[in-house]
C-alpha positions as CSV (number, residue, x, y, z in Angstrom):
1,R,42.4,97.2,-131.4
2,D,39.2,96.3,-129.5
3,I,36.8,93.7,-130.7
4,A,33.1,93.9,-129.7
5,V,32.0,90.8,-127.7
6,E,28.4,90.0,-127.2
7,L,27.4,87.5,-124.5
8,V,24.3,85.6,-125.7
9,G,24.1,82.7,-123.2
10,A,24.0,79.0,-123.8
11,R,23.0,77.8,-127.2
12,P,20.4,75.0,-127.7
13,G,22.0,71.6,-126.9
14,E,25.1,73.2,-125.3
15,K,26.4,71.2,-122.3
16,L,26.2,73.0,-119.0
17,H,27.9,70.1,-117.1
18,E,30.6,67.7,-118.3
19,E,31.1,64.3,-116.6
20,L,34.9,63.6,-116.4
21,W,34.7,60.1,-114.9
22,S,32.0,57.5,-114.2
23,K,30.9,55.9,-110.9
24,S,32.9,52.8,-111.6
25,E,36.2,54.7,-111.8
26,T,38.4,55.6,-108.9
27,V,39.6,59.2,-108.5
28,I,42.7,60.0,-106.4
29,P,44.9,63.1,-106.1
30,S,48.2,63.3,-107.9
31,S,51.4,65.0,-106.9
32,H,50.1,68.2,-108.5
33,E,47.1,69.9,-106.7
34,A,45.3,70.6,-110.0
35,I,45.6,67.1,-111.4
36,L,43.6,64.0,-110.5
37,L,44.4,60.4,-111.4
38,V,41.4,58.4,-112.7
39,T,41.6,54.6,-112.8
40,R,39.2,51.9,-113.6
41,P,39.1,48.1,-113.0
42,P,40.8,46.1,-115.8
43,I,38.8,44.4,-118.5
44,D,38.1,40.7,-117.8
45,P,40.6,38.9,-120.2
46,A,38.4,35.7,-120.7
47,W,35.4,37.9,-121.6
48,L,37.4,39.9,-124.0
49,E,38.8,36.8,-125.7
50,E,35.2,35.4,-126.2
51,E,34.1,38.8,-127.6
52,L,37.0,39.0,-130.0
53,D,36.3,35.4,-131.2
54,A,32.7,36.4,-131.8
55,L,33.8,39.5,-133.8
56,H,36.2,37.4,-135.8
57,G,33.3,35.0,-136.7
58,L,31.1,38.0,-137.8
59,V,33.9,39.3,-140.0
60,E,34.4,35.9,-141.6
61,E,30.6,35.6,-142.3
62,G,30.4,39.2,-143.7
63,E,27.8,40.3,-141.1
64,T,28.7,44.0,-141.2
65,L,25.7,45.4,-139.4
66,E,25.8,42.8,-136.6
67,L,29.6,43.3,-136.3
68,V,29.1,47.0,-135.8
69,G,26.4,46.5,-133.3
70,R,28.4,44.0,-131.3
71,L,31.5,46.2,-131.4
72,N,29.5,49.1,-130.1
73,A,28.1,47.1,-127.2
74,I,31.6,45.9,-126.3
75,V,33.1,49.4,-126.3
76,G,30.1,50.9,-124.6
77,A,30.0,48.5,-121.6
78,P,33.0,46.3,-121.2
79,R,33.0,43.6,-118.5
80,R,35.5,44.6,-115.8
81,A,37.4,42.3,-113.5
82,L,36.9,43.0,-109.8
83,V,40.2,42.5,-108.1
84,S,40.3,41.8,-104.3
85,G,43.0,43.1,-102.0
86,D,45.0,39.8,-102.4
87,G,45.1,40.1,-106.2
88,A,42.6,37.3,-106.8
89,G,39.7,38.6,-108.7
90,A,36.1,37.7,-109.2
91,V,34.6,38.8,-112.5
92,E,31.4,40.8,-112.7
93,A,29.8,42.8,-115.5
94,A,30.3,46.5,-114.7
95,S,28.5,48.8,-117.0
96,A,30.4,51.8,-118.2
97,P,28.5,54.8,-119.5
98,S,27.4,54.3,-123.1
99,R,29.3,56.5,-125.6
100,S,26.1,56.8,-127.7
101,S,22.5,56.2,-126.9
102,A,21.7,55.6,-130.5
103,A,21.2,51.9,-131.5
104,P,23.4,50.7,-134.3
């Protein structure tokens, strides 16, 4: 049984291009020709510990809106550790693309 299909083009707001990785990520081929491996620098552990302590304080104080805003900033742009070839790393803030452009 045939079904009629009508091609109407792109709808308003429909994506025409999808970004699969950011500039801060490294893309390398895998053992399968149609699959790529995407890696990113690790998150700076000292920075993460400081941020988690700050979040804990906001929870204890009941600052819900500030907590949500801070958490959104952490997830949207984590600080990455830059690792040199010898394994010793300097730390630098590396912005990741924001998941949402809306302010909390």
